[in-house]
N, C-alpha and C positions, 0 to 999 in steps of 0.2 A: 735690497740695501743699496744705497747710493754712496759711493766713496769718492772723496775729493782726490785731485791729483796729489801724488807724492804721499799717499796714506800707507801706513805700515801696520800690519796686524801681527803682534808677537806670537811666538809658538804657543799652541794651546791644543786641547783635545775636547771631544764630546763623548757622552756616554752611549750614543746611538749613531747609526750611519747618517752621514751628512751628504746631501746632494747639492751641488753647486752648478747653476746654469748661468753663463755669462750673457747678459742681455745687450750690453754695449760697452765699448772700451776694451781694455786688456787687463785681465786679472792674473797676476803672477803668483803661482802657488808652489810650495815646496814642503817636504817632510823633514822632520828633525826636531831637535830640542832647542834650537836657537834660530832666530830670523837671520837668514843668509841670502842676500839678494842674488848671489851668483849660483845658488842651488835651487832655482825655481824654474818652472816651465810656464811660458806665456800662453794663456788661454784667451783666445779672441772671441768676439761675439758669436754665439751659437755653440760654443764649447760646453762640455759637461764634465764635471769631476765628481767622483764618489770617494769619500773618505770613510774608511772603516772605523768602528768604535775604538776609542782610546788611542788613535793614531795621532801623534804630535805633528802638527802642521802649522804653516805660517803663510802670509800673503802680503803683497804690496801692489800699489798702483803707480803708474807714471802719469796717467791722465785720468780725468773723471771716469769712473767705471760703475756700472750698475749690474748687480748680480741678484739672482733669486736663489734663496736657500730653502730647502725643505728636507724633512725627515720625519721619523716617527718617535714620539716621546717615550719616556720622560726625557727632557732636554736639559742641557747645561753646558757651561763653558768652564774648563779648568785650564788655567795658564800654567805653563811649565815653571815660570818664575812668578810667584805670587805678586811681586812688586810691579809686574806688567799689567795687572788687572785694573782697567780703567774704573771699575766700580768702586775701587778702594782709594781713589785719588780725590 
């Protein structure tokens, strides 16, 4: 996935383990029920994060960032706040 600078991903979870590998840029990730820029860890290129199933998490970028996501299905995205779901806009 290629994210532009200043992109924000609201709090959400997945039904299965999510593996995130940062290819370029910095991907800022945190856990919790609401996007909080101060409660994230900066993951630079080469970093890997593993999110357990049903763990609420969020992310943001300051610069253009490319990440690789992979996991084992079935797959889905459940937003903590349904109004944050871009598929419903």
